[in-house]
C-alpha positions in Angstrom: 151.6 139.9 143.7 154.4 141.8 142.9 155.9 142.8 146.0 158.4 146.0 146.1 161.4 145.0 147.7 163.4 148.2 148.3 165.3 149.1 151.4 163.5 151.4 153.5 164.8 154.3 155.4 164.2 154.2 158.8 161.5 156.6 159.0 159.9 154.6 156.2 160.4 151.6 158.0 158.5 153.3 161.1 155.4 153.8 159.1 155.7 150.5 157.6 156.0 148.8 160.9 152.7 150.9 162.3 150.8 150.6 159.2 151.3 146.9 159.2 150.6 146.5 163.4 146.9 148.9 162.6 146.1 146.3 159.7 147.5 143.3 161.7 145.3 144.0 164.8 142.1 145.2 162.6 142.3 141.5 161.1 142.8 143.8 157.3 146.3 142.8 156.8 145.5 141.3 153.3 143.4 143.8 152.4 145.5 146.5 153.6 148.6 144.6 151.4 146.5 144.6 148.2 145.6 148.3 148.3 149.1 149.7 149.5 150.3 147.7 146.4 147.3 149.1 144.4 148.0 153.0 145.5 152.2 152.5 145.1 151.7 151.8 141.0 148.7 154.3 141.1 151.5 156.8 142.3 154.2 155.1 140.3 151.9 155.7 137.4 150.5 159.1 138.0 152.5 162.2 137.8 149.7 164.5 139.0 149.8 162.4 141.7 153.6 162.2 142.6 153.0 166.0 142.2 151.1 166.8 144.7 153.1 164.1 147.1 156.6 166.1 146.7 155.1 169.2 147.0 156.3 170.9 149.8 154.0 174.9 149.6 151.4 172.6 149.8 149.3 173.3 153.1 148.9 170.1 154.9 144.9 170.5 155.1 144.8 171.1 151.4 146.8 167.5 151.0 145.4 165.8 153.2 142.1 166.5 151.8 143.3 166.0 148.0 144.9 162.8 149.1 141.4 161.6 151.0 140.0 162.5 147.8 142.0 160.9 145.5 141.4 157.8 147.9 137.9 157.5 148.3 137.5 157.9 144.3 139.8 155.1 143.9 137.6 153.0 146.2 140.2 152.5 148.9 139.8 150.8 152.6 139.4 152.6 156.2 142.9 151.4 157.0 144.7 152.6 154.4 142.8 156.2 154.1 143.1 156.3 157.4 146.3 155.7 157.4 147.4 158.2 154.3 145.3 160.7 156.8 148.0 160.4 159.5 151.2 160.2 157.0 149.4 163.9 155.5 149.1 165.0 158.7 152.7 164.4 159.9 153.6 166.1 156.8 155.4 162.9 155.3 153.6 162.8 151.9 156.5 163.0 150.0 157.9 159.7 152.0 154.6 158.1 150.8 155.9 155.3 148.1 159.0 154.5 149.9 156.6 154.0 152.9 154.8 151.4 150.6 157.9 150.0 149.1 158.9 149.1 153.1 155.7 148.1 153.9 155.6 145.5 151.3 159.1 144.1 152.2 158.6 143.9 155.6 154.8 141.8 154.7 157.0 139.8 152.8 159.7 139.0 155.2 157.4 138.3 157.7 155.4 135.6 154.9 159.0 134.3 154.0 158.4 135.2 150.7 162.3 136.3 149.2 162.2 139.4 147.0 164.4 139.3 144.0 165.1 142.0 142.4 165.8 141.3 138.2 166.9 144.0 135.4 166.6 143.3 132.4 167.0 144.9 128.7 163.4 143.4 127.6 160.9 142.8 129.2 160.6 138.7 130.1 158.2 136.7 128.9 156.2 134.0 130.4 158.8 131.5 130.1 161.6 133.1 131.4 159.8 133.8 134.2 159.0 130.5 134.7 162.8 129.5 134.6 164.1 132.4 136.3 161.9 131.0 139.3 162.9 127.5 139.2 166.1 128.8 139.1 165.8 130.6 142.0 164.2 127.8 143.7 166.9 125.5 142.8 169.7 128.5 144.8 167.7 127.2 147.6 165.0 130.6 147.6 161.7 128.7 148.9 158.6 131.3 148.3 160.3 134.3 145.6 158.0 137.1 144.1 160.1 138.7 141.2 160.0 142.5 140.9 161.1 143.4 137.0 162.2 146.2 135.5 163.3 147.3 132.3 167.0 148.8 131.9 167.9 149.1 128.0 171.4 149.7 129.0 172.2 146.2 129.7 171.8 145.3 126.6 171.0 141.9 127.1 170.8 139.1 130.2 169.8 139.7 133.6 170.6 141.5 136.4 169.5 139.8 139.6 169.1 140.8 143.2 168.2 138.5 146.0 168.7 140.4 149.2 172.7 141.1 149.4 173.8 138.9 146.8 173.8 140.1 143.2 173.7 137.9 140.6 175.0 139.9 137.3 174.9 138.0 134.1 174.1 141.2 132.0 175.4 141.5 128.6 177.2 145.1 129.9 179.2 143.6 132.5 180.4 140.6 130.3 181.7 143.5 127.7 183.3 145.1 130.8 185.3 142.5 132.1 186.5 142.1 128.6 187.1 145.3 127.9 188.9 145.0 131.0 191.2 141.8 130.2 191.8 142.9 126.9 193.3 146.2 128.7 196.0 144.2 130.6 197.2 141.9 128.5 198.6 144.9 126.4 
């Protein structure tokens, strides 16, 4: 399971906490986690869905109906459907993606899972991912989930963020340090 570990806004944090509590109380937390992750992927991959979520002119009832139709068509469960309906009723559909990210981070934190955000110039291979997990475990991070993204501007290497710590081993930063060092020597 890949967990998105972005820092949630206070509003997104409140909604994420509410979803956690509702799912936990209904004993559907694992299902809600899987479905929230699937909904996050669906939002990320669907431009029309992102447009629906960000349209401020769309009537609340229409937006709610459209979102519930999408969720029904994709087979989402009752907990997620009711939650998204509440988000729509409160005119917060534009905040749905950050709410889902906040929920994933909240679940990971409560389960003792550390999220490592990894940016690389190219997609990581399975071997590189395994080696990175081993290094993070050696560094004292027990259970780690990696969130990967590709940033071609890094040129090579990795940038890893675990909580407030940033490990920058990218070629871009090395070249920048060399550039500044050469400026100082001149």
